[in-house]
N, C-alpha and C positions, 0 to 999 in steps of 0.2 A: 600690336606693339607687345612684345614679352614682358611678363611682371618685373625682371630686371630692368629691361629699358625704362618703364613706369617709374620704378623705384630711382633710376639714375636721373629722370627728367625731374622727379620732385625733388631731389637732391640740389639740382642745379638751379631749380627757380627759386628754391629757399637761401640757397648761397647769393644769387643774384640780389634778391631782396633785402636782404643784410648787407651786402656790399654797398646797395644803394643809399641806405639809412646813412651806414658810416661815411659815405664819401659827401653826401649833399654839402654839408656845409663847406668843405673845401673846394667842391667845385663851383658851388655860387660864390665864395671868394676869389677863384680863378678867372670866373667870367667876368665879374666886376671891374676886376682889375684891368683885364684885357681891354675890356669896352663897355661903357655905362650903358646902360637900358636905354633904347632911343627914345626921344622924346616927341620925335614927329608923328604923322600918320605912316601905317606901314602898308602898303597894297597888299604884299604878298606874304604868306608864311608857310614853312613846310610843318607838319604836326608828324613827329615819328616817334612813336610810342614802344618801341622793340627793343629787343636785350642786344647786348655787345655781339653776340653769334652772328646778328642780323644787319650790323652795322655796314657789311659791304652794300646794302641796298640804297643807302645815302650816299655813301663814297663816290658812286659812278654818276651821281646827281649833280655834285658840285660844281663843275664847269659850267654846265649850262645855266644854273642857278646865277652863279656869279656875273653871266654874260647879262641875263635878266637883270640882277641888281643895278649892274652899270647903268643900262639903257633904263629901266623904270622902276627902279627900287624904291625905298629897300625891301630886302627879302631878309628875315628873320627865319631862324630855325628854333621852332620849339620843341623840345626834346624832353622825353619825358624819364630816360636813364641817365643817371650822372656820369657811368662812365663812358656810356655813349658820348655824352655831352664833351667830356674831357679828352678822348680821342679825336672827335671830330674837329675840335678846337684848335688842334695840330696840323689840322687838312686846309684851313681856309680862315680868311679874314670878315666871312658874313658874320653877321651878328646872331649869338646864339643865347637861349632862354632855357632854363632847367624849367619847365612845366611839369612838374611830377603831380600834379593834382588838378582835376577838372576845375577846379576855381581859378586857379593861378591863369590856366588857359582860357578859359571866359572872360576874364578880366582884361588880360592882356589883348583880345580881339575887341572887347568895347571900347577900350582906353583909346587903342590906337588905329582905331576905324579900317580894323583888317577887311580887303575885300574878296581876297581868294584864297582858300585853304588848299596847300596841296597834301596829297595824302601817296605814302609808295607803296601800300600792300593793304592786305584784307583783315590786319590786325583786331581783335574784339576790341581792343581800347579805341580803337576809332568811333564806336558808336557813340560815345559821351559827345564828344566835338560837334558830330553832327547833327546833335538836335539843335545848336545854334542857327537861327536864321540871322540873316544881313548877307554874310559872305557867300561867295560861290565854293561849292566845295568839289575839289576836281581830284579824281584818281588818275595818278601819276602811272602807276606800277613801277617795277623797278628792271624790268626786261620784257623783251617780245620772247615768247614761246608758244607752244602749242600745249603746254600744261593746262589741265581743268581749271586749275586757279585763275588763268586767264581768261575764260569766260563764266565765272562764278554769277550766282544771282545778286550776290552783293554790291554789283555795279550798278543795279538800279538805286543807289541808296544818295549815289552822286550828282549832282547837276552835270559835270562833265566828265567824260571818261577819254584821257588823251590814248590815242592808237597810234600804232606804228604806220599802218597802212589798210589796204584794201583786204588783204587775207585776214587782219585782225578783225576790221569791221564785221566782214564775213562771217567770221566765228561767232563773233558775241552774236550777231543779229541771228544766227540759226540755232544757239542755244538759250540764251536769256529772253524769256517769254516776255513781250508786253514792253521792252527797253524803247527808249524813245530814240531813233536812229539819228535826230540831229545833236542829240548830246555826244556823239562819237566823234572826236575831231583828231583827224590825221596830222601828226606831226614827224614821221620817221624816227630816227633810232639818234636822238641828239648826244647821247652819251658817247657815241662814236668818235665824236667830236675831239678826242684828244693828241695834242701833238705827239708823235712816237717816232724814234727812229731807230732803224732794225741794223744792228753792228754786222759787218763784214763776218761772213763765215771763215774759221780758221781753217775748216777741211771742206771736202764735198759730202760731208754726211748729210743726211735728210734728217731735219729737226721736227719729231712728232710731239704734238701736244695733247696728251691725254688728260680729258677734263671732264668726269664724271659728275652728274649731279647726285641730290643726297635720295636716301632711300624713301623721304616722305615721311609724312605723319598719318598714312591712311593708304587703304589699298588702291585709290582711286588717283594717288599722287606719287606711288612707288615707280619712277622712270629711272632710278638709278641702277648703273650695268658693274659697281664693283664687284658684288658676287658672282654674276654670270659671265662677265666678259675680263673683269680687269684683271686679276693676278695673272691668268693665261697669257693676257696679251702683253703685259709688261715683262713677263718671263722670256716671251719671244722676243721682242724689242730689244732686251737686254744680252741677247745672246747672237745678234746680228750685227755686224761693225758695219753695217750700210748707213745705221740710224743713230741720231740721239734721242735721249728720251725727255720731256718734261712731263711732270705729273703733276696736274693741278686739281685736287677734289674739292669738293663743295664744302666751305665751313661749316655744315651742319652733318658732314658725311659719317654714319655711325653712330650717332647719337640716338636711333630708335631701331638698331636691327642687329643684330650679333653678328649675322653673317657678313653684313658690310662692314661692319668694325673689324671682325679679324681681316679681310680682304684689306682693310686699309692699313693694318698692322704690319702684314704681310710684304705690301707693296712698300711702305715706308722703308722697312727694314732692308728690303732689297735695294731700294737706291741710298741708302745710307752707308752702304759698305764702302771701305777704300778705294776698290776697284772701281765700283760705279762713278764715285766723284772723279777719280782721275781720268775716267773716259769720257766726262763732262756730262753725265745724267745726273738729274736733280729734280728735288722736288721744286714746284715753282711757288716762291713766295712774294711774286711780284704784285702790289697792291692793287694796281688798274688792271682788270682782265683785257682790255684792248691791247695794252702792251705786250701782254703775253700771246695773245692771238698772232698779233703781228711778228713776234719774234720765232713763231713757227711757218714750216713748211706745207704742214697737212696737218690737219686737226682730226682727233677721235671724240665724239661728244655723246651726249643723250639727248633726249627730248628736254630742251632748257634753253635759258637765254644764250650760254656761251655756243650751241650751236647756231641760233639765229644771228649773233653778231660775227661769227665765223663767216657766216651767208653774208652778211651785210660787208663785211671787208674784204669779199671777193677771195676767201682761203679755200682751198680744197678739203672737203668735210667727208667724213664718215660717221653715219648714225649708228648707235646701239639700242635696240630695241631688247630690253631683258624678257619679254614676251608677258602676256596676260592684258596688257593693255592697248587700247586701241590709239594709234599716233594719228598724226595729223597728216597733213598733205606733204609735209617737208620728206618724210620717208620715200614719198616718189619721186621727187627731184634729185637726191643724193644717194649715193652708196649706202646701204643698211645692210648690219648685221642683227640678224633676228635670233634671240634665244641663245646665241654665243658665238665663237669665231668661227672664221672660214677656215679650209683647209691651209692657205697661205697669206695669213693678215698682211705680214711684213711686206710681201710681193707687191700687194693691193697698194699698200701706203706710198711704198716708193714710186709707183709706175704712176699714180696719183698726184704726188709731189712735182714729178718733173715733166708733167704735160699741163697744157693749158685748163682752167677751171672748165668744166662741160658748161656749154651754152643752155643746156635746161637750166641746171644751178643757177646762172645768171638770170636767165629770165624769171625764176621764181623768186629770186632777190628783189627782183625790180616790184614784184608784186607786193612782196613784205614790207619792203621800206619805199616807198610810192613816192616820196616827196624829193628824192634827189639824194644829194652828197650828204654826209655828216653835216656840215658847215652851213647848208639849207636848212637841213633839219634844227638846228639850234635856233636860227630863223623864225623856223614854221612855230617852234615852241613859243618862243618870245611874243610873237604876234598872237596865238593861241592864249596864252597867259594874259594879256593886255587886254583881249576881249571879255576873257571869263569875269577879270576884273572891273569892269566896266559896269557900272549901275545900268540897269534896264529904264 
């Protein structure tokens, strides 16, 4: 991370903290007016301690959590950041508590006999609630991918780790020493169970979704392709009248790397021209990534959850590898561009879009998401959550 990026990060964190302090009374009033604090036992809570730029991690779990709430709830979201709480309150009727101190969290857990606490990432703030004995601590994660964060040694801190399927299980057992295999519970990808309708195309162009991940916060997480592939790819796509471009960068893109930030600005500028808008090219601001994936005919992704979700939804996929990092098994089952673009990237994408998804990709998808359809994954998640909440 460059000195400038470090400074930006400090400024961003300071701004977030000040905003949280100022917003806390307002958000508490909003939540109290929306629905009073529960008085009954609460079997399930979600603890989310991250900042607004990471809200997408919680957003994609809303529907599965609502199903769990309807069947075996209540489910309460314990959120540390007031901005996140205010945002999520617009998306769901699930109960929300602003638990911005460890004392608040602990009192809530004790008062309501919480039996399972869910975590969506490995935020350092998770360490404090993990000290509490009594409830089961369950790592849900916020996406299935082959990033190094998916097999972090931190997973050993949880009583259960809900994984997508056999590929995820094998990955964790290969990298996390002495982890208990019985704590790895396959549930598929319930976040994909989102009702979507793809509108009829107004012309015969191929819709290409370019969805790069961010550059990461360290060398072992630098999977982003914005600097290596992004600008060149978008320029070629815009110059070819066979395709329509959707660009969906990761919310954190450009936060730690000048080259990625520059590429992001250039691509954004290219897609913001009047000519690009008239031609139907756009920056994709769809809140739910599943809707974005279903809208596309073919996807270009990095090592990320977006790539795995495209796999799970049966979409033709190209994987970008920026170089320098060892990729997982996905790169051996889909078309992969290593280090940069091939000589004719648009031709490849058009060809992939108009033919059936390769049998090899379909077979690997079943290995990654082994429990079946997204609806079956919802059922598997609810059953696993109920199991985790049952006292021994």
